[in-house]
C-alpha positions in Angstrom: 2.3 40.2 22.2 0.7 37.5 19.9 -1.7 35.2 20.9 -0.4 31.3 22.1 -1.5 28.8 19.5 -5.0 26.7 20.2 -3.4 23.3 20.1 -5.6 19.7 20.2 -5.6 16.0 20.6 -7.1 14.8 17.5 -7.8 11.6 15.6 -7.2 11.5 11.4 -8.3 8.5 8.8 -6.6 8.9 5.7 -7.3 6.6 2.5 -4.6 5.7 -0.2 -4.6 3.4 -2.9 -2.6 0.2 -3.4 -0.8 0.8 -6.9 2.4 -1.2 -7.3 1.0 -4.3 -6.0 2.1 -7.7 -7.1 1.7 -11.4 -5.9 4.8 -13.4 -4.5 5.3 -17.2 -5.5 3.4 -18.2 -1.7 0.5 -15.9 -3.2 1.5 -12.7 -0.8 0.3 -9.2 -2.0 3.6 -7.3 -2.4 3.3 -3.0 -2.8 4.8 0.3 -2.2 1.9 2.6 -1.2 2.1 6.0 -0.8 1.2 6.1 3.1 1.1 10.0 3.0 2.0 12.9 1.6 2.5 16.4 2.3 0.5 19.3 1.7 -3.3 20.1 2.9 -5.6 17.6 3.7 -9.7 18.2 3.8 -11.8 16.6 6.6 -15.4 16.7 7.3 -16.4 18.1 10.6 -19.6 16.7 12.5 -21.6 19.5 11.5 -20.5 18.9 7.6 -17.9 21.5 7.3 -15.0 21.4 5.6 -11.8 21.7 7.2 -8.2 21.8 5.9 -5.3 20.5 7.8 -1.5 21.7 6.0 1.2 18.6 7.2 4.4 20.3 6.5 7.1 18.5 4.9 9.8 18.7 8.0 7.1 16.8 9.9 6.1 14.2 7.3 9.9 13.6 6.0 11.6 13.9 9.6 13.5 10.8 10.3 12.0 9.7 13.6 8.1 9.8 11.8 10.1 7.7 8.6 11.3 5.1 11.0 8.2 4.9 12.7 6.5 2.8 10.2 8.6 -0.3 10.1 6.8 -3.3 11.5 3.2 -1.8 12.1 0.3 -4.0 11.3 -2.1 -4.3 8.8 -5.5 -4.8 9.8 -8.9 -4.6 7.8 -10.6 -1.8 9.4 -10.4 1.3 12.1 -12.9 -0.8 14.1 -10.1 -2.6 15.8 -9.1 0.3 17.5 -5.6 0.4 19.0 -4.0 -2.9 18.2 -1.1 -4.3 20.6 0.7 -7.1 21.6 -2.3 -8.7 23.4 -4.9 -8.3 20.2 -2.6 -8.3 17.2 -3.5 -11.8 16.2 -7.0 -11.2 16.3 -7.0 -8.5 13.4 -3.4 -8.3 11.1 -3.4 -9.3 7.8 -0.3 -8.2 6.6 3.0 -5.8 8.1 4.6 -2.7 6.8 8.2 -4.1 6.1 10.1 -0.8 6.1 10.7 2.5 7.1 9.0 5.0 4.9 11.1 7.0 2.5 10.7 9.9 0.7 9.1 10.1 -3.1 8.6 13.4 -4.3 5.7 14.8 -1.6 4.8 11.2 -0.6 6.1 8.8 1.8 6.0 5.1 0.8 7.1 2.0 2.2 7.0 -1.6 1.6 4.1 -3.9 2.4 3.1 -7.3 2.3 -0.5 -8.6 3.0 -0.2 -12.5 4.1 -4.2 -12.9 4.6 -5.1 -12.4 1.1 -7.7 -14.3 1.5 -9.4 -12.1 3.7 -8.7 -8.8 1.8 -10.5 -10.2 -1.2 -13.7 -11.4 0.8 -13.7 -8.3 2.3 -13.1 -6.2 -1.4 -10.4 -4.2 0.2 -8.0 -2.1 -1.8 -6.5 1.0 0.2 -4.7 1.9 3.1 -6.5 4.4 5.6 -3.6 5.6 8.2 -4.9 5.8 11.9 -2.9 8.0 14.1 -3.3 10.5 16.8 -1.7 14.4 16.4 -1.1 17.5 18.1 -3.6 19.8 16.0 -2.1 23.7 15.9 -5.4 25.3 15.3 -3.5 28.8 13.8 -5.1 29.2 10.3 -2.9 30.2 7.3 -1.6 30.2 4.2 0.4 27.3 2.2 1.6 27.8 -1.3 -1.0 29.8 -2.4 -3.9 27.7 -0.3 -5.5 28.6 2.8 -5.9 26.1 5.7 -7.2 25.7 9.0 -4.4 24.1 11.4 -1.5 22.6 11.0 -0.9 18.7 12.2 2.8 18.7 14.6 4.0 16.1 15.9 6.9 13.5 15.5 6.2 10.1 14.5 4.2 8.8 12.2 1.5 6.6 12.7 1.8 8.8 16.0 -0.2 6.7 17.8 1.2 3.5 16.6 -2.1 2.6 15.1 -2.5 0.0 12.6 -3.1 0.5 8.8 -6.2 -0.8 8.0 -6.7 -1.7 4.2 -10.5 -0.1 3.1 -13.0 -1.3 0.8 -12.1 2.0 -1.6 -11.2 1.7 -5.2 
């Protein structure tokens, strides 16, 4: 009998550039950025070592996962923590307007940044999704590459956390 996989609840923060940006006549920033991708993502452990986590296409492109993006707030940083109806007015600078949609190995959605002054003031140029997930820590190989575990969940962002915009880029 094989041993059951080790499952852990973890939080992940991933950054992706804004790359199809334009401004509306009202001054709002519009984009269709990549929100996530399939494949192996690298994360630094507290001890400095690197772990490689696999996101399978069947998880990333699941209908429930793609639908879960629509209407999520966009905020400045992850420092705000979980944003909900009680504190969204304090943190939100924009919104994910559409459900996620598949674009090759990526998920994209249309976003709007209403408070472009705040975005410019902070020098922010990337989205970073914050989410909770169930991590199956069973290592394996995918497309010839080793991974440390796979993320397994049904909706993205799984915690309903907002999408901060980062300073990178």
